N, C-alpha and C positions, 0 to 999 in steps of 0.2 A: 314223224306219222303218231298222231294221236291214238288213243283205241276206240275214240268218237269217228275219227276220217277212217280209220281202217274197216268201218261197217259198210254193208253196200248201204246204197242210198235209200232205200225202203224201210231201215231200218232205223235210219240215224234221224227221221223225221214223225211225230206223231201223226195219226190221221185227222185226229180230231182238234183242232186248234184251240176252242175253247172258246165262249163269248167275246166279244170285242169290246171293247171300253168304250163308256159312256161319258161323252164330255157336254159343256156349257159353256159356250163361249160368248162372249161380248158380240154384238154384231157390229162389223166396222163398216156396213154403208149407211147404217141408221146414225151411228158416231160421230162418221165422216161428215156425212153431209150436214148435220147440226154443228160441227164445231166448224165446216166452213161458211156455213150461213150465219152461224152467231160473230166468226171472224168479220164479217162484211160488212155488218150489220153495226159493230162496234165502230168500224172503221168511217161509217157514213154518218154516225152520231158522232166521233171524235171531230173529223172534219168540218161539221157547222157548228160544233161548241167555240163558243165566245168568253168573256168574262161577265155577259149581261146575267140576269139572273136566270133565263131562259137557256141561258148557254150553258150555265154550271148546271141545271139540269141535265143539259145533254150530254156533259162528260159524265155526269154520274151514271146515265142508261148505258153509256159508251162500255165505262167500266167494268158494268154488272155485263153487257154480254161479251166483253174480253175473259170474265171469269166463268161463264159456260164455255165460250171458244175451250181455253186451258184445259177446263173438266172434262169436257168430250174427248177432245186428243189426247188427254191421258186415259182413257176408257178405249182410244185404239190401242194400247199398249198392254194393257192387262191382261190378255189371252185368256189362258181357262178359267173361268169361276166354279166349276165343279167337274171332278174327276171320277169316278165309279168304275172299279174294274173286280176282277174274282176276289180280292182280299178285302176291301172295303170303299169308303166313300171319303173323299177330300175334298171341300169346300173352302174359297176364297172368302174372307171376312175382311174386309179394308186390305191391308199390305200382309196378311199373317193367313197361314194354311191349318187349316182344322182338318186332321182325319179321325176314322177311328174305322175297325172292321168291322163286319157285317155280323159275328156274334154280339157286338155290343151292343147293337140297335134296337130297340124295341119296334118300332115301323116304319116307316117311309109312306110319308102320304105325298100324293101327286094331286094339283089340282089345276085341270087342262084350261086351256085357253076356250073364252068363251064366244069371243068375237075378236077380230083385227084387230083394235087398239086396246085388247085386255091382255096383261101378262098372266100365265101362268106362274106356278109355285113347286117345286120339290122343298120337302121341309122331311127332316131327319129328325125324330124322336128318340134319343139316347135314354137306354135303361137307367145308368147313371149318368148323368150331366156336369156334376160336382168337379169331380178330378178333369174334365177335359176342359170345362170352362173357368175353373180356377188357376189353371197354367196362362192364362192369355191375359197381355198388358191389358190394363186399364180402359184403354182406348177402344181397343175391340171388345172389350167387354160391356162397351156403352153400345155398340152396335147389336152385340146379340140379345143385349135387354129389351133394344127399342124392338129387333126381329120376336123375342118371347111374346112382346105384348101386341104387336099387330098380325103374327101370326099363329100365334100359339107353341110355337117352336124356338127356339133361339138359332137352329141350324137351319136357316132357309134363305132360298134364293130364287129370283124371278126367272122365269125363260117366257120368251115369246115374241115382241116389238124389239125390244133392247136386247136380248140376249136369245140366242139359237142354238137351239140343241144338236147334238149329232146324228140322231136318231130320232125321227118324227112319231115313233111309237114310244114314248117314254113310259109309260106305265110295263109295257113287256121287257123292253130294256131292262129296266133296272131289276125288275123281276127273275129275267135271267140272272144278272149276275148276282143277286141275292141267293139263289139256288136253294130257296127253302130256308136259309139261316134267318130269316127276319120276313116279316109279310111286309110287301110292297104293295098299297090298296092307291085307288082313285077317290078322291075326294069329290063328293056330288056337290 
């Protein structure tokens, strides 16, 4: 018998479990539908391909749709793209996880979705991004550089049509997890 198991049940568990972790995951329905559709179109073009000039173009189109099907199928296996908990935020950039504590974050900005076909964005602005980004492989740094040019932050992920947040109230969920250690604001 351990000391914890000897305590009465009420004293073993804290009444306030704390905020629940916030995640953003790739949308299984969207990526699955795109993968299946692209595979069917690739098969259709491949079945009608031949050795004529038009047939060779059909083989090229079939190969392009096959690549799209593979990319969408890979997105089905990715899982979480962002995990935020009471310690900090971890983002998946390519195959690498980049994590930082709330105390090391200057601010988190959330761009909400404006319409059904628009993706929102969560951008993490670090106080000193040099050490975090410098430790990444060169292929991941290329992605973070492209993120910085497009969004203003090296660490940013989309959510909306292609990725689903675990909580619809993104700003409020991140604000509760940050707990005044860094500002979380909505970008207008």
